[in-house]
PDB file of N, CA, C and O in Angstrom:
ATOM      1  N   MET A   1     -12.279 101.694  36.126  1.00  0.00           N
ATOM      2  CA  MET A   1     -13.410 100.200  36.826  1.00  0.00           C
ATOM      3  C   MET A   1     -13.666 100.037  35.309  1.00  0.00           C
ATOM      4  O   MET A   1     -13.495 100.787  34.348  1.00  0.00           O
ATOM      5  N   PRO A   2     -14.230  98.534  35.478  1.00  0.00           N
ATOM      6  CA  PRO A   2     -14.975  97.852  34.441  1.00  0.00           C
ATOM      7  C   PRO A   2     -15.908  98.165  34.040  1.00  0.00           C
ATOM      8  O   PRO A   2     -16.729  98.485  34.900  1.00  0.00           O
ATOM      9  N   LEU A   3     -16.381  98.275  32.534  1.00  0.00           N
ATOM     10  CA  LEU A   3     -17.907  98.075  32.945  1.00  0.00           C
ATOM     11  C   LEU A   3     -19.067  96.763  32.827  1.00  0.00           C
ATOM     12  O   LEU A   3     -20.278  96.541  32.810  1.00  0.00           O
ATOM     13  N   PHE A   4     -17.863  96.162  32.767  1.00  0.00           N
ATOM     14  CA  PHE A   4     -18.442  94.764  33.032  1.00  0.00           C
ATOM     15  C   PHE A   4     -18.283  93.173  33.470  1.00  0.00           C
ATOM     16  O   PHE A   4     -18.343  92.185  32.739  1.00  0.00           O
ATOM     17  N   LYS A   5     -18.082  93.240  34.766  1.00  0.00           N
ATOM     18  CA  LYS A   5     -17.840  91.900  35.184  1.00  0.00           C
ATOM     19  C   LYS A   5     -17.451  90.901  34.999  1.00  0.00           C
ATOM     20  O   LYS A   5     -17.790  90.685  33.836  1.00  0.00           O
ATOM     21  N   LYS A   6     -16.851  89.928  35.403  1.00  0.00           N
ATOM     22  CA  LYS A   6     -16.184  88.852  34.463  1.00  0.00           C
ATOM     23  C   LYS A   6     -17.354  87.846  35.661  1.00  0.00           C
ATOM     24  O   LYS A   6     -17.367  87.646  36.875  1.00  0.00           O
ATOM     25  N   ARG A   7     -18.115  87.479  34.629  1.00  0.00           N
ATOM     26  CA  ARG A   7     -19.387  85.474  35.102  1.00  0.00           C
ATOM     27  C   ARG A   7     -18.380  85.134  35.624  1.00  0.00           C
ATOM     28  O   ARG A   7     -17.287  85.624  35.339  1.00  0.00           O
ATOM     29  N   THR A   8     -18.560  84.237  36.479  1.00  0.00           N
ATOM     30  CA  THR A   8     -18.428  82.654  35.857  1.00  0.00           C
ATOM     31  C   THR A   8     -19.380  82.194  35.419  1.00  0.00           C
ATOM     32  O   THR A   8     -20.509  82.668  35.295  1.00  0.00           O
ATOM     33  N   VAL A   9     -18.726  80.666  35.005  1.00  0.00           N
ATOM     34  CA  VAL A   9     -20.191  80.317  34.031  1.00  0.00           C
ATOM     35  C   VAL A   9     -19.889  79.033  35.072  1.00  0.00           C
ATOM     36  O   VAL A   9     -18.953  78.335  35.461  1.00  0.00           O
ATOM     37  N   GLY A  10     -21.431  79.222  35.265  1.00  0.00           N
ATOM     38  CA  GLY A  10     -21.646  76.810  35.713  1.00  0.00           C
ATOM     39  C   GLY A  10     -21.603  75.666  34.746  1.00  0.00           C
ATOM     40  O   GLY A  10     -21.491  76.019  33.572  1.00  0.00           O
ATOM     41  N   LYS A  11     -21.633  75.051  34.852  1.00  0.00           N
ATOM     42  CA  LYS A  11     -21.119  73.426  34.907  1.00  0.00           C
ATOM     43  C   LYS A  11     -22.714  73.233  35.227  1.00  0.00           C
ATOM     44  O   LYS A  11     -23.350  73.791  36.121  1.00  0.00           O
ATOM     45  N   PRO A  12     -23.010  72.648  34.622  1.00  0.00           N
ATOM     46  CA  PRO A  12     -23.942  71.125  34.851  1.00  0.00           C
ATOM     47  C   PRO A  12     -23.444  69.706  35.684  1.00  0.00           C
ATOM     48  O   PRO A  12     -22.506  68.909  35.698  1.00  0.00           O
ATOM     49  N   GLY A  13     -24.665  69.953  36.319  1.00  0.00           N
ATOM     50  CA  GLY A  13     -23.927  68.684  37.130  1.00  0.00           C
ATOM     51  C   GLY A  13     -22.606  68.874  38.972  1.00  0.00           C
ATOM     52  O   GLY A  13     -22.184  68.122  39.850  1.00  0.00           O
ATOM     53  N   GLU A  14     -22.491  70.513  38.557  1.00  0.00           N
ATOM     54  CA  GLU A  14     -22.281  71.277  39.767  1.00  0.00           C
ATOM     55  C   GLU A  14     -23.310  71.486  40.793  1.00  0.00           C
ATOM     56  O   GLU A  14     -24.297  71.675  40.082  1.00  0.00           O
ATOM     57  N   TRP A  15     -23.743  71.579  42.091  1.00  0.00           N
ATOM     58  CA  TRP A  15     -24.269  72.011  43.202  1.00  0.00           C
ATOM     59  C   TRP A  15     -24.336  72.458  43.891  1.00  0.00           C
ATOM     60  O   TRP A  15     -24.641  71.747  44.849  1.00  0.00           O
ATOM     61  N   TYR A  16     -24.175  73.872  44.216  1.00  0.00           N
ATOM     62  CA  TYR A  16     -23.948  75.190  44.643  1.00  0.00           C
ATOM     63  C   TYR A  16     -25.536  75.368  46.326  1.00  0.00           C
ATOM     64  O   TYR A  16     -26.754  75.289  46.485  1.00  0.00           O
ATOM     65  N   TYR A  17     -24.395  75.601  47.017  1.00  0.00           N
ATOM     66  CA  TYR A  17     -25.657  76.153  48.478  1.00  0.00           C
ATOM     67  C   TYR A  17     -25.166  77.682  48.777  1.00  0.00           C
ATOM     68  O   TYR A  17     -24.071  77.845  49.314  1.00  0.00           O
ATOM     69  N   CYS A  18     -26.259  79.184  48.310  1.00  0.00           N
ATOM     70  CA  CYS A  18     -25.924  79.889  48.787  1.00  0.00           C
ATOM     71  C   CYS A  18     -26.457  80.449  50.363  1.00  0.00           C
ATOM     72  O   CYS A  18     -27.478  80.227  51.014  1.00  0.00           O
ATOM     73  N   LEU A  19     -25.412  81.159  50.575  1.00  0.00           N
ATOM     74  CA  LEU A  19     -25.394  81.290  52.175  1.00  0.00           C
ATOM     75  C   LEU A  19     -26.529  82.777  51.923  1.00  0.00           C
ATOM     76  O   LEU A  19     -26.915  83.457  52.874  1.00  0.00           O
ATOM     77  N   GLU A  20     -26.807  82.977  50.882  1.00  0.00           N
ATOM     78  CA  GLU A  20     -27.415  83.831  50.851  1.00  0.00           C
ATOM     79  C   GLU A  20     -28.896  84.210  50.715  1.00  0.00           C
ATOM     80  O   GLU A  20     -29.511  85.150  51.217  1.00  0.00           O
ATOM     81  N   HIS A  21     -29.263  83.319  49.976  1.00  0.00           N
ATOM     82  CA  HIS A  21     -30.663  83.110  48.960  1.00  0.00           C
ATOM     83  C   HIS A  21     -30.902  82.033  49.915  1.00  0.00           C
ATOM     84  O   HIS A  21     -31.848  82.403  50.610  1.00  0.00           O
ATOM     85  N   LYS A  22     -30.412  80.614  50.373  1.00  0.00           N
ATOM     86  CA  LYS A  22     -31.073  79.701  51.468  1.00  0.00           C
ATOM     87  C   LYS A  22     -31.264  78.454  50.679  1.00  0.00           C
ATOM     88  O   LYS A  22     -31.739  77.351  50.948  1.00  0.00           O
ATOM     89  N   LYS A  23     -30.736  78.993  49.612  1.00  0.00           N
ATOM     90  CA  LYS A  23     -31.130  77.909  48.413  1.00  0.00           C
ATOM     91  C   LYS A  23     -30.137  76.755  47.302  1.00  0.00           C
ATOM     92  O   LYS A  23     -29.176  77.037  46.586  1.00  0.00           O
ATOM     93  N   VAL A  24     -30.451  76.139  47.404  1.00  0.00           N
ATOM     94  CA  VAL A  24     -29.778  75.421  46.440  1.00  0.00           C
ATOM     95  C   VAL A  24     -29.146  75.790  44.364  1.00  0.00           C
ATOM     96  O   VAL A  24     -30.077  76.204  43.674  1.00  0.00           O
ATOM     97  N   GLU A  25     -28.051  75.666  43.757  1.00  0.00           N
ATOM     98  CA  GLU A  25     -28.752  76.152  42.945  1.00  0.00           C
ATOM     99  C   GLU A  25     -27.283  75.093  41.669  1.00  0.00           C
ATOM    100  O   GLU A  25     -26.149  74.668  41.890  1.00  0.00           O
ATOM    101  N   GLU A  26     -27.907  75.091  40.826  1.00  0.00           N
ATOM    102  CA  GLU A  26     -26.816  74.432  39.759  1.00  0.00           C
ATOM    103  C   GLU A  26     -25.665  74.782  39.144  1.00  0.00           C
ATOM    104  O   GLU A  26     -26.294  75.313  38.229  1.00  0.00           O
ATOM    105  N   GLY A  27     -25.015  74.885  38.961  1.00  0.00           N
ATOM    106  CA  GLY A  27     -23.600  76.008  37.970  1.00  0.00           C
ATOM    107  C   GLY A  27     -23.553  77.066  40.197  1.00  0.00           C
ATOM    108  O   GLY A  27     -24.319  76.823  41.129  1.00  0.00           O
ATOM    109  N   PRO A  28     -22.192  78.238  40.163  1.00  0.00           N
ATOM    110  CA  PRO A  28     -22.183  79.354  40.776  1.00  0.00           C
ATOM    111  C   PRO A  28     -23.347  80.748  39.878  1.00  0.00           C
ATOM    112  O   PRO A  28     -23.409  81.288  38.773  1.00  0.00           O
ATOM    113  N   ASP A  29     -24.201  80.805  41.408  1.00  0.00           N
ATOM    114  CA  ASP A  29     -24.765  81.694  40.055  1.00  0.00           C
ATOM    115  C   ASP A  29     -24.572  82.911  41.757  1.00  0.00           C
ATOM    116  O   ASP A  29     -24.306  84.109  41.660  1.00  0.00           O
ATOM    117  N   CYS A  30     -24.694  82.499  42.526  1.00  0.00           N
ATOM    118  CA  CYS A  30     -23.605  83.721  43.529  1.00  0.00           C
ATOM    119  C   CYS A  30     -22.537  83.500  43.665  1.00  0.00           C
ATOM    120  O   CYS A  30     -22.036  82.378  43.730  1.00  0.00           O
ATOM    121  N   PRO A  31     -21.821  84.861  43.754  1.00  0.00           N
ATOM    122  CA  PRO A  31     -20.309  84.305  43.953  1.00  0.00           C
ATOM    123  C   PRO A  31     -19.596  84.047  45.147  1.00  0.00           C
ATOM    124  O   PRO A  31     -20.251  84.462  46.103  1.00  0.00           O
ATOM    125  N   GLY A  32     -18.267  83.409  45.571  1.00  0.00           N
ATOM    126  CA  GLY A  32     -18.314  82.451  45.884  1.00  0.00           C
ATOM    127  C   GLY A  32     -18.066  82.871  47.870  1.00  0.00           C
ATOM    128  O   GLY A  32     -18.072  82.198  48.901  1.00  0.00           O
ATOM    129  N   LYS A  33     -17.919  83.995  47.606  1.00  0.00           N
ATOM    130  CA  LYS A  33     -18.131  84.606  49.207  1.00  0.00           C
ATOM    131  C   LYS A  33     -20.356  83.992  49.759  1.00  0.00           C
ATOM    132  O   LYS A  33     -20.818  83.586  50.825  1.00  0.00           O
ATOM    133  N   ASP A  34     -20.808  84.172  48.834  1.00  0.00           N
ATOM    134  CA  ASP A  34     -22.211  83.404  49.497  1.00  0.00           C
ATOM    135  C   ASP A  34     -23.300  82.137  49.302  1.00  0.00           C
ATOM    136  O   ASP A  34     -24.501  81.943  49.494  1.00  0.00           O
ATOM    137  N   ARG A  35     -21.418  80.939  48.496  1.00  0.00           N
ATOM    138  CA  ARG A  35     -22.171  79.847  48.545  1.00  0.00           C
ATOM    139  C   ARG A  35     -20.927  78.901  49.280  1.00  0.00           C
ATOM    140  O   ARG A  35     -19.889  79.455  49.641  1.00  0.00           O
ATOM    141  N   PHE A  36     -21.134  77.443  49.461  1.00  0.00           N
ATOM    142  CA  PHE A  36     -20.905  76.589  50.568  1.00  0.00           C
ATOM    143  C   PHE A  36     -20.438  75.546  48.549  1.00  0.00           C
ATOM    144  O   PHE A  36     -21.257  76.069  47.792  1.00  0.00           O
ATOM    145  N   GLY A  37     -19.751  74.704  47.856  1.00  0.00           N
ATOM    146  CA  GLY A  37     -19.387  73.554  47.171  1.00  0.00           C
ATOM    147  C   GLY A  37     -18.637  74.031  46.463  1.00  0.00           C
ATOM    148  O   GLY A  37     -17.957  75.051  46.572  1.00  0.00           O
ATOM    149  N   PRO A  38     -18.763  73.018  45.392  1.00  0.00           N
ATOM    150  CA  PRO A  38     -19.282  72.240  44.321  1.00  0.00           C
ATOM    151  C   PRO A  38     -19.864  71.317  45.139  1.00  0.00           C
ATOM    152  O   PRO A  38     -19.381  71.296  46.271  1.00  0.00           O
ATOM    153  N   TYR A  39     -21.168  70.180  44.824  1.00  0.00           N
ATOM    154  CA  TYR A  39     -22.019  69.796  45.382  1.00  0.00           C
ATOM    155  C   TYR A  39     -21.962  68.163  44.712  1.00  0.00           C
ATOM    156  O   TYR A  39     -22.524  67.769  45.734  1.00  0.00           O
ATOM    157  N   ALA A  40     -21.783  66.900  43.917  1.00  0.00           N
ATOM    158  CA  ALA A  40     -21.722  66.076  43.770  1.00  0.00           C
ATOM    159  C   ALA A  40     -23.575  66.316  42.841  1.00  0.00           C
ATOM    160  O   ALA A  40     -23.804  66.478  41.642  1.00  0.00           O
ATOM    161  N   SER A  41     -24.569  66.236  44.045  1.00  0.00           N
ATOM    162  CA  SER A  41     -25.934  66.563  43.381  1.00  0.00           C
ATOM    163  C   SER A  41     -26.714  67.337  44.430  1.00  0.00           C
ATOM    164  O   SER A  41     -26.071  67.520  45.463  1.00  0.00           O
ATOM    165  N   PRO A  42     -28.015  67.862  44.416  1.00  0.00           N
ATOM    166  CA  PRO A  42     -28.572  68.497  45.077  1.00  0.00           C
ATOM    167  C   PRO A  42     -29.230  68.538  46.369  1.00  0.00           C
ATOM    168  O   PRO A  42     -29.780  69.334  47.130  1.00  0.00           O
ATOM    169  N   GLN A  43     -28.799  66.837  46.223  1.00  0.00           N
ATOM    170  CA  GLN A  43     -29.266  66.780  47.546  1.00  0.00           C
ATOM    171  C   GLN A  43     -27.963  66.987  48.657  1.00  0.00           C
ATOM    172  O   GLN A  43     -28.137  67.510  49.757  1.00  0.00           O
ATOM    173  N   GLU A  44     -26.386  66.391  48.085  1.00  0.00           N
ATOM    174  CA  GLU A  44     -25.640  66.711  48.858  1.00  0.00           C
ATOM    175  C   GLU A  44     -25.453  68.015  49.179  1.00  0.00           C
ATOM    176  O   GLU A  44     -24.969  68.294  50.276  1.00  0.00           O
ATOM    177  N   ALA A  45     -25.843  69.096  48.188  1.00  0.00           N
ATOM    178  CA  ALA A  45     -26.282  70.654  48.067  1.00  0.00           C
ATOM    179  C   ALA A  45     -26.917  71.270  49.582  1.00  0.00           C
ATOM    180  O   ALA A  45     -26.336  71.829  50.512  1.00  0.00           O
ATOM    181  N   GLN A  46     -28.447  70.885  49.373  1.00  0.00           N
ATOM    182  CA  GLN A  46     -28.845  71.085  50.171  1.00  0.00           C
ATOM    183  C   GLN A  46     -28.663  70.295  52.507  1.00  0.00           C
ATOM    184  O   GLN A  46     -29.135  70.687  53.575  1.00  0.00           O
ATOM    185  N   ARG A  47     -27.943  69.395  52.178  1.00  0.00           N
ATOM    186  CA  ARG A  47     -26.921  69.105  54.131  1.00  0.00           C
ATOM    187  C   ARG A  47     -26.667  70.447  53.604  1.00  0.00           C
ATOM    188  O   ARG A  47     -27.777  70.976  53.542  1.00  0.00           O
ATOM    189  N   ALA A  48     -25.818  71.232  53.211  1.00  0.00           N
ATOM    190  CA  ALA A  48     -24.437  71.487  53.855  1.00  0.00           C
ATOM    191  C   ALA A  48     -24.518  72.456  54.913  1.00  0.00           C
ATOM    192  O   ALA A  48     -23.561  72.148  55.623  1.00  0.00           O
ATOM    193  N   MET A  49     -25.218  73.673  55.571  1.00  0.00           N
ATOM    194  CA  MET A  49     -24.972  73.100  56.385  1.00  0.00           C
ATOM    195  C   MET A  49     -25.221  72.255  57.518  1.00  0.00           C
ATOM    196  O   MET A  49     -25.232  72.841  58.601  1.00  0.00           O
ATOM    197  N   ASP A  50     -25.310  71.708  57.521  1.00  0.00           N
ATOM    198  CA  ASP A  50     -25.047  70.001  58.492  1.00  0.00           C
ATOM    199  C   ASP A  50     -23.994  69.731  58.326  1.00  0.00           C
ATOM    200  O   ASP A  50     -23.215  69.927  59.258  1.00  0.00           O
ATOM    201  N   THR A  51     -23.580  69.258  57.286  1.00  0.00           N
ATOM    202  CA  THR A  51     -22.101  69.182  56.288  1.00  0.00           C
ATOM    203  C   THR A  51     -21.727  70.078  57.218  1.00  0.00           C
ATOM    204  O   THR A  51     -21.438  69.581  58.306  1.00  0.00           O
ATOM    205  N   ALA A  52     -21.600  71.852  57.076  1.00  0.00           N
ATOM    206  CA  ALA A  52     -21.072  72.631  57.948  1.00  0.00           C
ATOM    207  C   ALA A  52     -21.432  72.239  59.458  1.00  0.00           C
ATOM    208  O   ALA A  52     -20.468  71.769  60.062  1.00  0.00           O
ATOM    209  N   ALA A  53     -22.194  72.299  59.930  1.00  0.00           N
ATOM    210  CA  ALA A  53     -21.765  71.808  61.640  1.00  0.00           C
ATOM    211  C   ALA A  53     -21.768  70.819  61.610  1.00  0.00           C
ATOM    212  O   ALA A  53     -20.908  70.529  60.779  1.00  0.00           O
ATOM    213  N   GLU A  54     -22.143  70.052  61.942  1.00  0.00           N
ATOM    214  CA  GLU A  54     -20.721  68.183  61.933  1.00  0.00           C
ATOM    215  C   GLU A  54     -19.471  68.567  61.550  1.00  0.00           C
ATOM    216  O   GLU A  54     -18.684  67.662  61.825  1.00  0.00           O
ATOM    217  N   ARG A  55     -18.899  69.549  61.012  1.00  0.00           N
ATOM    218  CA  ARG A  55     -17.392  69.845  60.610  1.00  0.00           C
ATOM    219  C   ARG A  55     -16.385  70.074  61.912  1.00  0.00           C
ATOM    220  O   ARG A  55     -15.486  69.516  62.541  1.00  0.00           O
ATOM    221  N   ASN A  56     -17.347  71.558  61.860  1.00  0.00           N
ATOM    222  CA  ASN A  56     -16.744  72.479  63.218  1.00  0.00           C
ATOM    223  C   ASN A  56     -16.944  72.098  64.217  1.00  0.00           C
ATOM    224  O   ASN A  56     -16.399  72.763  65.098  1.00  0.00           O
ATOM    225  N   LEU A  57     -17.849  70.786  64.740  1.00  0.00           N
ATOM    226  CA  LEU A  57     -18.337  70.526  66.220  1.00  0.00           C
ATOM    227  C   LEU A  57     -16.880  68.953  65.632  1.00  0.00           C
ATOM    228  O   LEU A  57     -15.917  68.724  66.364  1.00  0.00           O
ATOM    229  N   GLU A  58     -16.983  68.586  65.012  1.00  0.00           N
ATOM    230  CA  GLU A  58     -15.087  67.861  64.789  1.00  0.00           C
ATOM    231  C   GLU A  58     -14.401  68.663  64.890  1.00  0.00           C
ATOM    232  O   GLU A  58     -14.088  68.790  66.074  1.00  0.00           O
ATOM    233  N   TRP A  59     -13.499  69.999  63.682  1.00  0.00           N
ATOM    234  CA  TRP A  59     -13.038  70.467  65.070  1.00  0.00           C
ATOM    235  C   TRP A  59     -12.845  71.475  66.027  1.00  0.00           C
ATOM    236  O   TRP A  59     -12.196  72.449  65.646  1.00  0.00           O
ATOM    237  N   ASP A  60     -13.251  71.468  67.159  1.00  0.00           N
ATOM    238  CA  ASP A  60     -14.155  71.770  67.884  1.00  0.00           C
ATOM    239  C   ASP A  60     -13.665  71.010  69.312  1.00  0.00           C
ATOM    240  O   ASP A  60     -13.362  71.540  70.381  1.00  0.00           O
ATOM    241  N   THR A  61     -13.687  69.902  69.031  1.00  0.00           N
ATOM    242  CA  THR A  61     -13.900  68.245  69.862  1.00  0.00           C
ATOM    243  C   THR A  61     -12.262  67.861  69.292  1.00  0.00           C
ATOM    244  O   THR A  61     -11.746  66.859  69.787  1.00  0.00           O
ATOM    245  N   ASP A  62     -11.719  68.404  68.589  1.00  0.00           N
ATOM    246  CA  ASP A  62     -10.302  67.270  67.870  1.00  0.00           C
ATOM    247  C   ASP A  62      -9.405  67.397  68.879  1.00  0.00           C
ATOM    248  O   ASP A  62      -9.128  68.594  68.952  1.00  0.00           O
ATOM    249  N   PRO A  63      -8.659  66.621  69.898  1.00  0.00           N
ATOM    250  CA  PRO A  63      -7.712  66.940  70.558  1.00  0.00           C
ATOM    251  C   PRO A  63      -6.329  67.434  70.564  1.00  0.00           C
ATOM    252  O   PRO A  63      -5.650  67.999  71.421  1.00  0.00           O
ATOM    253  N   ARG A  64      -6.130  67.088  69.462  1.00  0.00           N
ATOM    254  CA  ARG A  64      -4.794  67.566  68.773  1.00  0.00           C
ATOM    255  C   ARG A  64      -5.265  69.040  69.152  1.00  0.00           C
ATOM    256  O   ARG A  64      -4.706  69.676  70.046  1.00  0.00           O
ATOM    257  N   TRP A  65      -6.975  69.838  67.963  1.00  0.00           N
ATOM    258  CA  TRP A  65      -5.825  70.688  68.168  1.00  0.00           C
ATOM    259  C   TRP A  65      -6.644  71.927  69.787  1.00  0.00           C
ATOM    260  O   TRP A  65      -7.087  73.075  69.801  1.00  0.00           O
ATOM    261  N   HIS A  66      -6.427  70.660  71.060  1.00  0.00           N
ATOM    262  CA  HIS A  66      -7.299  71.659  72.539  1.00  0.00           C
ATOM    263  C   HIS A  66      -5.747  70.784  73.296  1.00  0.00           C
ATOM    264  O   HIS A  66      -6.022  69.755  73.913  1.00  0.00           O
ATOM    265  N   ASP A  67      -4.524  71.104  73.254  1.00  0.00           N
ATOM    266  CA  ASP A  67      -3.348  70.816  73.593  1.00  0.00           C
ATOM    267  C   ASP A  67      -3.330  71.423  74.587  1.00  0.00           C
ATOM    268  O   ASP A  67      -2.629  72.424  74.440  1.00  0.00           O
ATOM    269  N   LYS A  68      -4.269  71.249  76.787  1.00  0.00           N
ATOM    270  CA  LYS A  68      -4.366  71.493  77.507  1.00  0.00           C
ATOM    271  C   LYS A  68      -2.510  71.738  77.974  1.00  0.00           C
ATOM    272  O   LYS A  68      -1.942  72.821  77.831  1.00  0.00           O
ATOM    273  N   ALA A  69      -1.885  70.579  78.484  1.00  0.00           N
ATOM    274  CA  ALA A  69      -1.191  70.705  79.371  1.00  0.00           C
ATOM    275  C   ALA A  69      -0.549  71.294  78.345  1.00  0.00           C
ATOM    276  O   ALA A  69       0.315  71.705  79.120  1.00  0.00           O
ATOM    277  N   ARG A  70      -0.162  71.734  77.239  1.00  0.00           N
ATOM    278  CA  ARG A  70       0.700  72.854  76.564  1.00  0.00           C
ATOM    279  C   ARG A  70       0.560  74.171  76.680  1.00  0.00           C
ATOM    280  O   ARG A  70       1.533  74.883  76.930  1.00  0.00           O
ATOM    281  N   GLN A  71      -0.897  74.751  76.480  1.00  0.00           N
ATOM    282  CA  GLN A  71      -1.141  75.614  76.971  1.00  0.00           C
ATOM    283  C   GLN A  71      -0.765  76.014  78.252  1.00  0.00           C
ATOM    284  O   GLN A  71      -0.127  77.026  78.544  1.00  0.00           O
ATOM    285  N   GLY A  72      -1.339  74.885  79.231  1.00  0.00           N
ATOM    286  CA  GLY A  72      -0.819  75.229  80.927  1.00  0.00           C
ATOM    287  C   GLY A  72       0.810  75.752  80.978  1.00  0.00           C
ATOM    288  O   GLY A  72       1.239  76.508  81.850  1.00  0.00           O
ATOM    289  N   ASP A  73       1.727  75.118  79.715  1.00  0.00           N
ATOM    290  CA  ASP A  73       2.945  75.264  79.827  1.00  0.00           C
ATOM    291  C   ASP A  73       3.511  76.828  79.435  1.00  0.00           C
ATOM    292  O   ASP A  73       4.474  77.363  79.984  1.00  0.00           O
ATOM    293  N   ALA A  74       2.682  77.428  78.357  1.00  0.00           N
ATOM    294  CA  ALA A  74       2.178  78.264  77.453  1.00  0.00           C
ATOM    295  C   ALA A  74       2.769  79.350  78.872  1.00  0.00           C
ATOM    296  O   ALA A  74       3.886  79.677  79.272  1.00  0.00           O
ATOM    297  N   ASP A  75       1.210  79.681  79.355  1.00  0.00           N
ATOM    298  CA  ASP A  75       1.221  80.272  80.224  1.00  0.00           C
ATOM    299  C   ASP A  75       1.604  80.773  81.240  1.00  0.00           C
ATOM    300  O   ASP A  75       1.326  81.856  81.755  1.00  0.00           O
ATOM    301  N   ASP A  76       2.807  79.304  81.793  1.00  0.00           N
ATOM    302  CA  ASP A  76       3.440  79.325  83.057  1.00  0.00           C
ATOM    303  C   ASP A  76       4.390  80.775  82.852  1.00  0.00           C
ATOM    304  O   ASP A  76       4.938  81.563  83.624  1.00  0.00           O
ATOM    305  N   THR A  77       4.277  80.669  81.625  1.00  0.00           N
ATOM    306  CA  THR A  77       6.234  81.602  81.184  1.00  0.00           C
ATOM    307  C   THR A  77       6.327  83.149  81.509  1.00  0.00           C
ATOM    308  O   THR A  77       7.374  83.762  81.300  1.00  0.00           O
TER     309      THR A  77
END
């Protein structure tokens, strides 16, 4: 077990939204599993959850991912 953990150094101008702390941070202060980003501005990072919800909705309603005819044909066999 290592004595010291390798820490990712933050870069000025890169903004992240921390999912654990529910706040915008400059540079990656928290582990990658707990953040969205990088974003170009703090305003973009603040909208991270809205952006994720919009993208999820796009994926959920994309007809290319929900081909009912093919799913029905596969179920008949």
